[in-house]
Every structure is written in structure tokens, then in C-alpha cells.
C-alpha positions as CSV (number, residue, x, y, z in Angstrom):
1,M,8.5,52.2,-51.1
2,T,8.9,50.5,-47.8
3,R,9.9,46.9,-47.3
4,S,6.4,46.0,-46.0
5,Q,4.9,47.4,-49.2
6,S,7.2,45.6,-51.6
7,S,7.4,42.2,-49.9
8,P,4.0,40.9,-51.1
9,Q,4.9,41.8,-54.7
10,T,8.4,40.2,-54.2
11,F,6.8,37.1,-52.7
12,R,4.3,36.8,-55.7
13,G,7.2,37.4,-58.1
14,S,9.2,34.5,-56.7
15,L,6.4,32.1,-57.2
16,S,5.8,33.1,-60.9
17,R,9.4,33.5,-62.0
18,T,10.0,31.5,-65.1
19,K,13.1,29.8,-66.4
20,S,13.7,30.9,-70.1
21,I,14.0,28.4,-72.9
22,E,17.5,29.7,-73.6
23,Q,18.7,29.1,-70.0
24,S,17.1,25.6,-69.9
25,M,19.1,24.8,-73.0
26,A,22.3,26.3,-71.7
27,D,22.1,24.2,-68.5
28,T,22.2,21.0,-70.6
29,D,25.8,21.9,-71.4
30,E,26.8,22.4,-67.8
31,P,30.1,20.5,-67.1
32,G,29.5,17.4,-64.8
33,S,25.8,17.3,-65.4
34,Q,25.6,16.4,-69.1
35,L,23.4,13.5,-70.2
36,K,24.7,11.4,-73.1
37,K,22.8,11.9,-76.4
38,S,22.4,8.3,-77.7
39,L,18.7,7.7,-78.5
40,S,16.9,7.5,-81.8
41,W,13.2,7.7,-82.6
42,W,13.1,3.9,-82.6
43,D,14.6,3.8,-79.1
44,L,11.9,6.3,-78.0
45,T,9.1,4.3,-79.6
46,V,10.3,1.2,-77.9
47,F,10.4,3.0,-74.5
48,G,6.9,4.3,-75.1
49,V,5.5,0.8,-76.0
50,S,7.5,-1.0,-73.3
51,V,6.2,1.3,-70.5
52,V,2.5,1.3,-71.6
53,I,2.2,-2.4,-72.5
54,G,2.5,-4.1,-69.1
55,A,0.4,-6.5,-67.1
56,G,-2.5,-4.2,-67.4
57,I,-3.3,-5.5,-70.8
58,F,-3.8,-8.9,-69.3
59,T,-5.5,-7.9,-66.1
60,I,-7.2,-4.4,-66.2
61,T,-9.0,-5.2,-69.4
62,A,-10.9,-8.2,-67.9
63,S,-11.4,-6.9,-64.3
64,T,-12.7,-3.5,-65.4
65,A,-15.0,-4.9,-68.0
66,G,-16.5,-7.2,-65.3
67,D,-16.8,-4.6,-62.5
68,K,-17.5,-1.3,-64.3
69,A,-18.3,-1.3,-68.0
70,G,-19.2,-4.7,-69.4
71,P,-18.5,-5.1,-73.2
72,A,-18.4,-1.3,-73.5
73,I,-14.9,-1.4,-72.0
74,S,-13.6,-1.0,-75.5
75,L,-15.3,2.4,-75.6
76,S,-13.7,3.3,-72.3
77,F,-10.3,2.5,-73.8
78,V,-11.1,4.6,-76.8
79,M,-12.1,7.5,-74.5
80,A,-8.9,7.3,-72.5
81,A,-6.9,6.9,-75.7
82,I,-8.4,10.1,-77.2
83,A,-7.6,12.1,-74.0
84,C,-4.0,10.7,-74.2
85,G,-3.8,11.5,-77.9
86,L,-4.8,15.1,-77.5
87,A,-2.3,15.5,-74.6
88,A,0.4,13.6,-76.7
89,L,0.2,16.2,-79.4
90,C,0.9,18.9,-76.9
91,Y,3.8,17.0,-75.4
92,A,5.2,16.5,-78.8
93,E,5.3,20.3,-79.5
94,F,6.8,21.1,-76.1
95,A,9.4,18.3,-76.2
96,S,10.5,19.3,-79.7
97,T,10.8,22.9,-78.7
98,V,12.4,22.4,-75.3
99,P,14.4,19.1,-75.5
100,V,15.4,19.2,-71.9
101,A,15.1,16.5,-69.2
102,G,12.1,17.0,-66.9
103,S,9.1,16.7,-69.2
104,A,6.0,18.5,-67.7
105,Y,8.1,20.0,-64.9
106,T,10.5,21.8,-67.4
107,F,7.6,22.9,-69.6
108,G,5.8,24.3,-66.6
109,Y,8.9,26.2,-65.5
110,A,9.1,27.9,-69.0
111,T,5.4,29.0,-69.1
112,F,3.7,29.3,-65.7
113,G,6.5,29.9,-63.3
114,E,8.5,28.2,-60.6
115,F,5.8,27.3,-58.1
116,L,3.6,25.5,-60.5
117,A,6.7,23.9,-62.0
118,W,7.6,22.6,-58.5
119,I,4.0,21.3,-58.1
120,L,4.3,19.4,-61.4
121,G,7.7,17.9,-60.4
122,W,6.3,16.9,-57.1
123,D,3.3,15.4,-58.9
124,L,5.6,13.5,-61.3
125,I,7.5,12.1,-58.3
126,L,4.2,10.6,-57.1
127,E,3.3,9.3,-60.6
128,F,6.6,7.5,-61.3
129,A,7.5,6.3,-57.7
130,V,4.1,4.9,-56.9
131,G,3.7,3.4,-60.4
132,A,7.1,1.7,-60.2
133,A,6.4,0.3,-56.8
134,V,3.0,-1.0,-57.7
135,V,4.3,-2.6,-60.9
136,S,7.3,-4.2,-59.0
137,K,4.8,-5.9,-56.7
138,G,2.9,-7.2,-59.7
139,W,6.1,-8.4,-61.3
140,S,6.8,-10.4,-58.1
141,S,3.4,-12.1,-58.2
142,Y,3.8,-13.1,-61.9
143,L,7.3,-14.4,-61.1
144,G,5.6,-17.1,-58.8
145,T,3.1,-17.9,-61.5
146,V,5.7,-18.5,-64.3
147,F,8.0,-20.6,-62.1
148,G,5.3,-22.4,-60.1
149,F,5.5,-21.0,-56.6
150,S,3.2,-18.9,-54.4
151,G,4.9,-15.6,-55.2
152,G,8.0,-13.6,-54.4
153,T,7.3,-13.0,-50.8
154,V,8.7,-14.3,-47.5
155,D,7.8,-13.8,-43.9
156,V,10.4,-12.0,-41.8
157,G,9.6,-11.6,-38.1
158,G,5.9,-11.5,-38.7
159,H,6.1,-9.0,-41.6
160,E,5.8,-10.0,-45.2
161,V,8.8,-9.0,-47.4
162,D,8.4,-9.0,-51.1
163,W,11.9,-10.2,-52.2
164,G,10.6,-10.4,-55.8
165,A,10.1,-6.7,-55.9
166,L,13.6,-6.1,-54.4
167,L,15.0,-8.3,-57.1
168,I,13.5,-6.5,-60.1
169,V,14.2,-3.0,-58.7
170,A,17.9,-3.8,-57.9
171,G,18.3,-5.3,-61.4
172,I,16.7,-2.4,-63.2
173,T,18.6,0.2,-61.1
174,T,21.9,-1.4,-62.1
175,L,20.9,-1.4,-65.8
176,L,19.9,2.2,-65.8
177,V,23.1,3.3,-64.1
178,L,25.2,1.6,-66.7
179,G,23.6,3.5,-69.6
180,T,20.4,4.6,-71.3
181,K,21.4,3.1,-74.7
182,L,22.0,-0.3,-73.0
183,S,18.7,0.0,-71.2
184,S,16.9,0.7,-74.5
185,R,18.5,-2.4,-76.1
186,V,17.4,-4.7,-73.3
187,S,13.9,-3.0,-73.4
188,A,13.7,-3.7,-77.1
189,V,14.2,-7.4,-76.7
190,I,11.8,-7.7,-73.8
191,T,9.2,-5.6,-75.6
192,A,9.4,-7.8,-78.7
193,I,8.6,-10.8,-76.5
194,K,5.5,-9.2,-74.8
195,V,4.1,-7.8,-78.1
196,A,4.4,-11.2,-79.6
197,V,2.4,-12.7,-76.7
198,V,-0.2,-10.0,-77.0
199,L,-0.6,-10.8,-80.7
200,L,-0.9,-14.5,-80.0
201,V,-3.6,-13.8,-77.4
202,I,-5.6,-11.7,-79.8
203,I,-5.3,-14.2,-82.7
204,V,-6.1,-17.3,-80.7
205,G,-8.9,-15.5,-78.7
206,F,-10.8,-14.5,-81.8
207,F,-11.6,-18.1,-82.5
208,Y,-13.6,-18.3,-79.3
209,V,-15.5,-15.1,-79.5
210,K,-19.3,-15.4,-79.2
211,S,-21.5,-12.5,-80.5
212,S,-24.0,-13.1,-77.7
213,N,-21.5,-12.0,-75.1
214,Y,-21.6,-8.5,-76.5
215,S,-25.2,-8.0,-75.5
216,P,-26.1,-5.8,-73.7
217,F,-23.1,-3.7,-74.9
218,V,-23.7,-1.0,-72.2
219,P,-25.2,-3.0,-69.3
220,P,-27.8,-1.3,-67.2
221,A,-26.5,0.5,-64.1
222,E,-26.3,-1.4,-60.8
223,S,-26.0,0.1,-57.3
224,S,-23.1,-1.3,-55.2
225,E,-23.4,-2.9,-51.8
226,S,-22.6,0.4,-50.2
227,G,-26.0,1.5,-51.3
228,G,-25.4,5.1,-52.4
229,R,-22.8,7.9,-52.1
230,S,-19.4,7.2,-50.6
231,L,-15.8,8.2,-51.0
232,D,-15.5,5.2,-53.4
233,S,-18.0,7.0,-55.7
234,T,-16.5,9.0,-58.6
235,L,-16.3,12.7,-57.9
236,F,-18.6,13.3,-61.0
237,A,-21.2,10.9,-59.6
238,L,-21.2,12.6,-56.3
239,I,-21.6,16.1,-57.9
240,T,-24.4,15.0,-60.2
241,G,-26.1,12.7,-57.6
242,G,-25.3,9.5,-59.4
243,G,-24.0,7.8,-56.3
244,D,-21.9,4.6,-56.4
245,S,-22.8,2.4,-59.3
246,S,-21.4,-0.2,-61.7
247,Y,-22.2,-0.4,-65.5
248,G,-24.4,2.1,-67.2
249,W,-22.9,5.4,-68.4
250,Y,-21.4,6.2,-64.9
251,G,-19.7,2.8,-65.0
252,L,-18.4,3.4,-68.5
253,L,-17.0,6.8,-67.6
254,A,-15.5,5.5,-64.4
255,A,-13.9,2.7,-66.4
256,A,-12.4,5.2,-68.8
257,S,-10.7,7.0,-65.9
258,I,-9.4,3.6,-64.5
259,V,-8.1,2.2,-67.8
260,F,-6.3,5.5,-68.3
261,F,-3.7,4.0,-65.9
262,A,-2.9,1.5,-68.7
263,F,-1.9,4.3,-71.0
264,I,0.4,6.1,-68.5
265,G,4.0,6.1,-69.8
266,F,4.0,7.8,-73.2
267,D,4.8,11.0,-71.5
268,V,8.0,9.4,-70.1
269,V,9.3,9.6,-73.6
270,A,9.4,13.4,-73.2
271,T,11.7,13.0,-70.1
272,T,14.4,11.6,-72.4
273,A,14.4,14.4,-74.9
274,E,17.8,15.7,-73.7
275,E,19.4,12.3,-74.4
276,T,18.0,12.1,-78.1
277,K,20.2,12.7,-81.0
278,N,17.6,14.7,-83.0
279,P,14.9,15.6,-80.5
280,K,13.0,18.0,-82.7
281,R,12.2,15.2,-85.1
282,D,12.5,12.0,-83.1
283,V,10.6,13.0,-79.8
284,P,7.3,13.6,-81.6
285,R,7.7,10.4,-83.6
286,G,8.4,8.4,-80.4
287,I,5.5,9.9,-78.4
288,L,2.8,9.6,-81.2
289,G,4.1,6.3,-82.6
290,S,4.1,4.5,-79.3
291,L,0.6,5.7,-78.4
292,A,-0.9,4.7,-81.7
293,I,0.6,1.1,-81.4
294,V,-0.6,0.5,-77.9
295,T,-4.2,1.9,-78.5
296,V,-4.7,-0.6,-81.3
297,L,-3.5,-3.5,-79.1
298,Y,-5.6,-2.5,-76.1
299,V,-8.9,-2.2,-78.1
300,L,-8.3,-5.5,-79.9
301,V,-7.7,-7.2,-76.5
302,T,-10.8,-5.8,-74.9
303,I,-12.9,-7.0,-77.9
304,V,-11.5,-10.4,-77.5
305,V,-11.9,-10.8,-73.8
306,T,-15.5,-9.6,-73.6
307,G,-16.4,-11.7,-76.6
308,M,-14.9,-14.9,-75.1
309,V,-16.9,-14.9,-71.8
310,N,-19.9,-13.0,-70.5
311,Y,-18.9,-9.8,-68.7
312,K,-20.7,-11.0,-65.5
313,D,-18.1,-13.8,-65.3
314,L,-15.3,-11.3,-65.3
315,A,-16.5,-9.5,-62.2
316,T,-14.4,-9.6,-59.1
317,T,-15.5,-12.5,-56.9
318,A,-16.9,-12.3,-53.3
319,D,-13.5,-13.1,-51.8
320,G,-11.8,-10.3,-53.8
321,T,-10.3,-12.3,-56.6
322,Q,-9.9,-10.3,-59.8
323,R,-10.5,-12.0,-63.1
324,N,-7.9,-11.6,-65.9
325,L,-7.4,-12.6,-69.4
326,A,-6.1,-16.0,-68.5
327,F,-9.5,-16.8,-66.8
328,A,-11.2,-16.0,-70.1
329,F,-9.1,-18.5,-71.9
330,G,-9.4,-21.1,-69.2
331,A,-13.2,-20.8,-69.3
332,N,-12.9,-21.8,-73.0
333,G,-10.6,-24.8,-72.3
334,V,-7.5,-23.1,-73.6
335,T,-5.5,-23.8,-70.4
336,W,-2.0,-23.5,-72.0
337,A,-2.7,-19.7,-72.4
338,E,-2.4,-19.0,-68.7
339,K,1.4,-19.8,-68.8
340,V,1.9,-17.9,-72.0
341,I,0.0,-14.8,-70.6
342,S,2.0,-15.0,-67.4
343,I,5.3,-14.9,-69.3
344,G,4.1,-12.0,-71.4
345,A,2.9,-10.1,-68.2
346,L,6.3,-10.8,-66.5
347,A,8.1,-9.4,-69.6
348,G,5.8,-6.5,-69.8
349,L,6.2,-5.4,-66.2
350,T,10.0,-5.6,-66.5
351,T,10.2,-2.9,-69.0
352,V,7.4,-0.9,-67.3
353,V,9.5,-0.7,-64.1
354,M,12.5,0.2,-66.2
355,V,11.0,3.2,-68.0
356,L,9.1,4.5,-64.9
357,M,12.4,4.6,-62.9
358,L,14.1,6.2,-65.9
359,G,11.5,8.9,-66.1
360,Q,11.7,9.4,-62.3
361,S,15.4,10.0,-62.4
362,R,15.3,12.5,-65.2
363,V,12.6,14.6,-63.5
364,L,14.6,14.7,-60.2
365,F,17.8,15.4,-62.2
366,A,16.1,18.5,-63.8
367,M,14.8,19.7,-60.4
368,S,18.2,19.3,-58.8
369,R,20.0,21.1,-61.6
370,D,17.5,24.0,-60.9
371,G,18.2,24.0,-57.2
372,L,14.8,23.0,-56.2
373,L,16.3,19.8,-54.8
374,P,20.0,19.5,-53.6
375,R,22.3,20.5,-56.5
376,G,24.7,17.8,-55.6
377,L,22.4,15.1,-57.0
378,A,22.6,16.7,-60.5
379,K,25.8,15.0,-61.4
380,T,26.3,12.5,-64.1
381,S,28.6,9.4,-64.0
382,R,31.2,8.3,-66.6
383,F,28.3,6.4,-68.3
384,G,26.5,9.7,-68.9
385,T,23.7,8.9,-66.5
386,P,22.5,10.5,-63.2
387,A,23.8,7.6,-61.2
388,R,23.4,9.2,-57.7
389,I,19.7,9.9,-58.3
390,Q,19.1,6.6,-60.0
391,I,20.5,4.6,-57.0
392,I,18.5,6.8,-54.5
393,I,15.3,6.1,-56.5
394,G,16.1,2.4,-56.6
395,V,16.5,2.2,-52.9
396,V,13.2,4.1,-52.2
397,V,11.1,2.1,-54.7
398,A,12.6,-1.1,-53.5
399,V,11.8,-0.4,-49.8
400,V,8.2,0.8,-50.6
401,A,7.5,-2.1,-52.8
402,A,9.0,-4.7,-50.6
403,F,7.6,-3.6,-47.2
404,F,4.4,-1.7,-47.8
405,P,0.9,-2.7,-49.1
406,I,0.4,0.1,-51.8
407,N,-1.8,-1.5,-54.4
408,K,-4.7,0.7,-53.5
409,L,-2.8,3.8,-54.4
410,E,-2.9,3.2,-58.2
411,E,-5.6,5.8,-58.8
412,M,-3.3,8.5,-57.3
413,V,-1.1,7.9,-60.3
414,N,-4.0,8.7,-62.6
415,V,-5.0,12.0,-61.0
416,G,-1.4,13.2,-60.9
417,T,-0.7,12.4,-64.5
418,L,-4.0,14.0,-65.7
419,F,-3.1,17.1,-63.8
420,A,0.3,17.3,-65.6
421,F,-1.5,16.8,-68.9
422,V,-3.8,19.7,-68.3
423,V,-0.8,22.0,-67.4
424,V,1.2,21.0,-70.5
425,A,-1.8,21.5,-72.8
426,A,-2.4,25.0,-71.4
427,G,1.4,25.7,-71.5
428,V,1.5,25.0,-75.3
429,I,-1.1,27.8,-75.8
430,V,0.9,30.2,-73.6
431,L,4.3,29.5,-75.1
432,R,2.9,29.8,-78.7
433,K,1.6,33.2,-77.8
434,N,4.6,34.5,-75.8
435,R,7.4,32.9,-77.9
436,P,6.2,32.6,-81.5
437,D,9.8,33.0,-82.5
438,L,11.0,29.6,-81.1
439,Q,11.9,26.9,-83.6
440,R,9.5,24.0,-83.2
441,G,10.1,20.6,-84.6
442,F,6.4,19.8,-84.3
443,T,3.4,22.0,-84.0
444,V,0.0,21.1,-82.6
445,P,-2.6,21.5,-85.4
446,W,-5.8,23.5,-85.1
447,M,-4.4,25.7,-82.3
448,P,-5.9,26.4,-79.7
449,V,-8.7,23.9,-80.4
450,I,-6.6,20.7,-79.7
451,P,-5.0,21.9,-76.4
452,V,-8.5,23.1,-75.1
453,L,-10.0,19.7,-76.0
454,A,-7.1,18.0,-74.2
455,I,-7.7,20.1,-71.1
456,I,-11.5,19.3,-71.2
457,A,-10.9,15.6,-71.8
458,C,-8.4,15.3,-68.9
459,V,-10.5,17.3,-66.4
460,W,-13.4,15.0,-67.4
461,L,-11.4,11.9,-66.6
462,M,-10.2,13.5,-63.3
463,L,-13.8,14.1,-62.3
464,N,-14.6,10.4,-62.8
465,L,-11.9,9.2,-60.3
466,S,-13.0,8.4,-56.8
467,A,-13.3,11.1,-54.2
468,L,-10.9,9.1,-51.9
469,T,-8.3,9.4,-54.6
470,W,-8.7,13.1,-54.7
471,V,-8.3,13.3,-50.9
472,R,-5.0,11.4,-51.0
473,F,-3.8,13.5,-53.9
474,A,-4.6,16.7,-51.9
475,I,-2.6,15.5,-49.0
476,W,0.5,14.8,-51.2
477,M,0.2,18.2,-52.7
478,V,0.0,19.9,-49.3
479,I,3.2,18.1,-48.3
480,G,4.8,19.4,-51.6
481,V,3.9,22.9,-50.9
482,V,5.5,22.7,-47.4
483,V,8.7,21.3,-48.9
484,Y,8.8,24.1,-51.5
485,F,8.6,26.9,-49.0
486,L,10.9,25.3,-46.5
487,Y,13.7,24.5,-49.0
488,S,13.2,24.8,-52.7
489,R,12.1,28.5,-52.9
490,G,15.3,29.7,-51.2
491,H,17.7,27.4,-53.1
492,S,16.3,28.1,-56.6
493,M,19.0,28.8,-59.2
494,V,16.6,31.2,-61.0
495,G,16.0,33.0,-57.6
496,K,19.8,33.2,-57.0
497,R,20.3,34.8,-60.5
498,E,17.6,37.3,-59.7
499,R,19.3,38.2,-56.4
500,G,22.7,38.4,-58.1
501,E,24.2,35.5,-56.0
502,I,25.4,33.7,-59.2
503,P,26.3,34.9,-62.6
504,G,23.7,35.1,-65.4
505,A,20.9,37.4,-66.4
506,P,17.9,37.3,-64.2
507,E,14.8,35.4,-65.4
508,K,11.5,37.2,-66.1
509,S,8.4,36.6,-64.0
510,V,5.1,35.6,-65.5
511,T,3.0,38.7,-66.1
């Protein structure tokens, strides 16, 4: 066979080559790149709760109810929770079977091949980096509220610099470099504070609930000022001709896709599987336990906030001011609640930044160890952490959060995460079929019904994100494809094994 005839097949094979489970496990023992196993199921549950419960519980619940769903916001949260729950079952099986850093990236490599694994890794970089930067800016804003100044920003040469964001990112980076177990202990203390604040808000708020505020539960649809279709419409509304609207069923569905952002984080637990003492037992417990806790808290808060004031009063004002939970308490004369809620939000955002940056470093660590990013980054320090990567992430997130207005990019995190969920759910089906011999600490029930439902639910939520979000996401993916072909494909460790450049049996390609 001539070179011209074989090259297309070789090219396709390089994209679909997989990394075996055995090789992934063997790489965790590679000298100089070993992560310290120090986490228990309780540590993982704390990480899950700490990253999911942030300022969103105090802000997104009120603003989304006012702008999109009305009292039916509780149903939006339930929809988002169901989608997350279905995906969480798939993550639990994968993480207990392949307890290796990297989460969806590692799972994708074992099932669908290198190219899709790279896309997933590139996708997770977007999720964690943008998420951490956005949350850091929110932390800075709440810092001003708690301590009585205008916020953590200063004007430097005509440019606004968010020094508050710099402060929190620098502190968290230092903590993560010093050790994952230490980070877990700090996270546990802060998480206890914010959960206590949430429970206080729920208990006090119930005394001010008025049943009349729940009617109508699903408000009739209202067209926005744009007067029809636009890039701000959801993709589903554009496809079905629904246009740009608030409330009604389109609003309810759009709200479910928006509040999904509040659940993002439970998948971070899977990125720490390699650092868990008993991953086959503890990772599923951490993933499912944390998701169950936060779902109950979110639904209770939505019931309280929409019962305390009419949903119309929670809508964003003409000057762009978004209402939050503190507004609902202030409208009922409970003025002291604003300070308490701000303290809870500040504590909540602290741990969110911490766990997002932790997840980011583990994904990059796994990609670097596989050669898709520079291998020199896949080194651990004497503390058993990927210190080099952690510092680089800290610098990038700090610069982005301090110098760039990125708040409008939040929905990009949603579409990226949902895409990862879809691939993981499909991957569970593939791995169950191709490798039934693998020892699994947890298995998804009703296979393949649950993974299929997870895929359908996540695609449904993706369709209800704005078309503009999809455009931005597509641009990011195109950049990732270019990076893969210019660097990652040629430096892949799996590819080098196939070519005999390094010792080890060549991996098999997806057939």
C-alpha cells in the first residue's frame, strides 16, 4: 500500500486512539508525578457542597425568578437537579472504575479516543477558568458589602483593577499549593459557616411567606423589548419559533438552563479521584451525597424567596440592578439579613474559587502527563500537589478576573459542562460494553436507560441556552482544534508509544 493510500487511515487512527484503563492507572505511579492520596468520602462531600453552594443561592434564585420563571423557579431547579443527578450517576461509575485525575477528559480518552478527550479537556479548561474568574469578581463585590466600602476595585491609569479578585485568587493558590488535605480542612470550616447562613435564611424566611405570591405559579409569557428573535433568545425558542420571551414555559425552560450554573461543581469531585484513599467507595458517595444536599437547599430557598415577595418585584430594574435574596428580606423589614447573607455569600464564594481552581489543575495535570500539554508541567511538589500548574492557573485567573469584564461569559460555562456530561453518559455505555471485566465500585442502575436519559436531559438544557452562548462556545472549540493539531497530536504519549518512540505497548484505536 502506498503512503498516500495509508495516510488517511493513519490520520483517522491518531484521532481515535484510546488510552487503556491499565495505562491510565499505571501512569498514576510515575515517579515525580504522583498525587498524594489523603482524601476521604467526607472530604469529597465537603468539596462538592463547597463548590456548588456559592453566592448563586443568594442571587440567581431571586433574579432568575424575577426575570424568567416567576414562582415556578423551584421547578426549574428541580429540572436542573434531575439532569445533574442522571449525569452524577454516570460520573460515579466512571470515577469508581477509573480513579485517575482528569474527570471527563480521562473518561473520554478511555472510551472515545484522543481527539474527543482533548476537546473535553479544552472544554473543562473553559468551565473551570471562566467559572473561577467570574466567581472571584463576585467575591470582591461581596467583600465591599461585608466591610462597608464600594467594592474591591481601584482605578489605575484609567483602567479599573479588581484588587479583591487578585487577593482571593492569590490566597487560594497558596493554599492549594500547600496541600489538598489542608485545603479540604479549610473548605470544611468555611462550608459549615455558609450552610448555617443558608439554613438561617430558610427558617427566618418561612415566617414571611405569603401564599398569594405563588399565584400565578407559571406566569404567562411576555415578549422582551427586543420584540422577537435575537441571539439572546434560547436556541430552542429560535428553532421552534418561540422568539425571545420571559415567563411561560419558554421562560421556565430557559431558567432551568440558567440555574444549572448553580449546580456546576459536583463533577469536580471526580477530578480528585486519584487523591482519594478508597476511590471505588468514596468517590460515588462524595458525588451523590453533595448533589443531594445542595438540591434540597436550593429548592427550599426558591420556595422562600418567591413566597416572601411577588416575582415581579424580583425582576431586574431598568438601570440593570439585579435583585437578590437580601432584597426580599429588606422588603419585609428584615434589614439585618442583608449583612448575614453577604457574609454567607462571601464564605460561599471563597470555597467555590478554591474547588474550581483545584479541578482546573487536576485536568491540566492529566493532560500534561499524557503529553497533550507540555510534560514538564506534570510534576508534583514535596506537598504532593501539581504546584507548577497551580501557580500558572492562579496567575491566569487572577489577571483575567482583575483586568477583564467577563461576567457575561457565565453561560459559556453551562454549555461546556453540559457537553462534558453528555460525553461521560455515553462513555459509560461504551465502557460497560467494551470492558465488562473491569471492577466497578459503583454501577449505574437500569443500564442503558439512565445514561440515555442523562444525554437527553443535558441536550435539552443545552438547547435552552442563548444562541450567542453557542457562538462563543463554537469559537473556543475552534481554537482548541487548532491547538490540538499544531501541538498536542504530535506530542501525545499514546502516539509516541504507537510509533515506538518510548517503551510500552501501543494503545488500541477505537473501532
